[in-house]
C-alpha positions in Angstrom: -29.4 -4.2 -20.6 -29.2 -4.4 -16.8 -29.5 -1.2 -14.8 -26.9 -0.8 -12.0 -27.0 1.7 -9.1 -23.7 3.0 -7.7 -22.7 5.4 -5.0 -20.1 8.1 -5.5 -19.3 11.6 -4.3 -21.3 14.4 -6.0 -18.0 16.0 -7.2 -16.9 12.9 -9.0 -20.3 12.5 -10.7 -20.2 16.1 -11.8 -16.7 15.5 -13.3 -17.9 12.4 -15.1 -20.9 14.3 -16.5 -18.6 17.1 -17.7 -16.2 14.6 -19.3 -19.1 12.9 -21.1 -20.3 16.3 -22.5 -16.8 17.4 -23.5 -15.9 14.2 -25.2 -19.1 13.5 -27.1 -20.4 10.6 -25.0 -24.2 10.0 -25.1 -24.3 10.0 -21.3 -22.6 8.8 -18.1 -23.6 5.2 -18.7 -21.5 5.1 -21.8 -18.5 6.5 -19.8 -19.0 3.9 -17.1 -19.2 1.1 -19.7 -16.0 2.2 -21.3 -14.3 2.6 -18.0 -15.3 -0.9 -16.9 -14.1 -2.4 -20.2 -10.8 -0.6 -19.8 -10.4 -1.6 -16.2 -11.1 -5.3 -16.9 -8.8 -5.3 -19.9 -5.8 -3.7 -18.2 -4.2 -6.9 -17.2 -5.5 -9.1 -19.9 -2.6 -8.3 -22.2 -1.3 -11.7 -23.4 2.2 -10.2 -24.0 2.6 -9.9 -20.2 1.5 -13.4 -19.2 4.2 -15.8 -18.0 6.8 -13.1 -17.8 8.7 -11.4 -15.0 7.3 -7.9 -14.6 8.2 -4.7 -12.9 5.3 -2.6 -11.7 5.2 1.0 -10.3 2.2 2.0 -8.2 1.7 5.5 -7.0 -1.0 6.3 -4.4 -2.1 9.8 -3.3 -4.2 10.3 -0.2 -4.9 13.0 2.5 -2.5 12.7 5.3 -5.2 13.3 7.9 -6.7 9.9 6.9 -4.6 7.5 8.9 -6.7 4.6 7.8 -5.3 4.8 4.2 -1.7 5.0 5.5 -2.4 2.0 7.8 -3.8 0.0 4.9 -0.8 0.8 2.7 1.5 -0.5 5.5 -0.6 -3.7 5.8 -0.4 -4.3 2.1 3.3 -3.6 2.0 3.8 -6.4 4.6 1.2 -8.8 3.2 3.0 -8.6 -0.2 6.6 -8.5 1.0 7.7 -11.0 -1.7 6.2 -8.7 -4.4 7.1 -5.3 -3.1 10.8 -4.6 -3.7 10.7 -1.0 -2.6 8.3 1.4 -0.9 8.6 5.1 -0.5 6.4 7.4 1.5 6.5 11.2 0.7 4.7 14.3 1.8 3.2 16.3 -1.0 2.0 19.8 -0.4 0.4 20.7 2.9 -2.2 17.9 3.2 -1.2 14.9 1.1 0.9 11.8 1.2 2.2 9.8 -1.7 3.0 6.1 -1.4 5.2 4.7 -4.2 5.5 0.9 -4.6 8.0 -0.8 -6.8 6.9 -4.4 -7.5 8.5 -7.4 -9.2 6.5 -10.5 -10.0 3.9 -12.1 -12.2 0.9 -10.5 -13.8 -1.7 -12.1 -11.4 0.1 -11.0 -8.3 0.6 -7.5 -9.5 -3.0 -7.3 -10.6 -4.2 -8.5 -7.2 -2.0 -5.9 -5.4 -3.2 -3.0 -7.6 -6.8 -4.1 -7.1 -6.4 -4.1 -3.3 -4.8 -0.6 -3.5 -7.7 0.6 -5.6 -10.2 -0.9 -3.2 -8.8 1.1 -0.3 -11.4 3.6 0.7 -10.4 7.3 0.7 -7.4 7.1 -1.7 -7.5 10.1 -4.0 -5.6 8.7 -7.0 -4.0 5.4 -7.9 -1.7 5.2 -10.9 0.5 2.3 -12.1 2.5 1.0 -14.9 3.7 -2.5 -15.7 6.7 -3.5 -18.0 8.4 -6.8 -18.6 11.7 -7.0 -16.7 13.3 -8.9 -19.7 12.3 -6.2 -22.1 15.3 -5.3 -24.2 16.1 -1.6 -24.0 18.9 0.9 -24.3 20.4 -0.1 -21.0 20.2 -3.9 -21.5 23.7 -4.2 -22.6 23.0 -3.6 -26.3 25.1 -1.3 -28.5 
């Protein structure tokens, strides 16, 4: 097996080590392998291919970091055809939340989320994806 070296803040590494201990992992490498498999598998769901999708992406960052806010604005404009709505909110004393509503295909949504995740100094990135054509209680059924 190949050994890989990565850089991360001490606080994150401590949290990962605690998580590994609390959940019975043999060590941090096992946590990272599982996280990598999960990350790569997120958008490989065959049920979502070739369908119109709606995505919701939530990003939290420190308001003092104008670089993140600038990058969010750049991505909003770069993906104007994908982003149907965008909301910026202040959360607490020091944080901003960016909410993106997306409508498009799996590949475009995956690329957008990847670029958001790759933005340095974001605190959290969360998202969900659902088919727009999904039949639900508000789709005109009885």
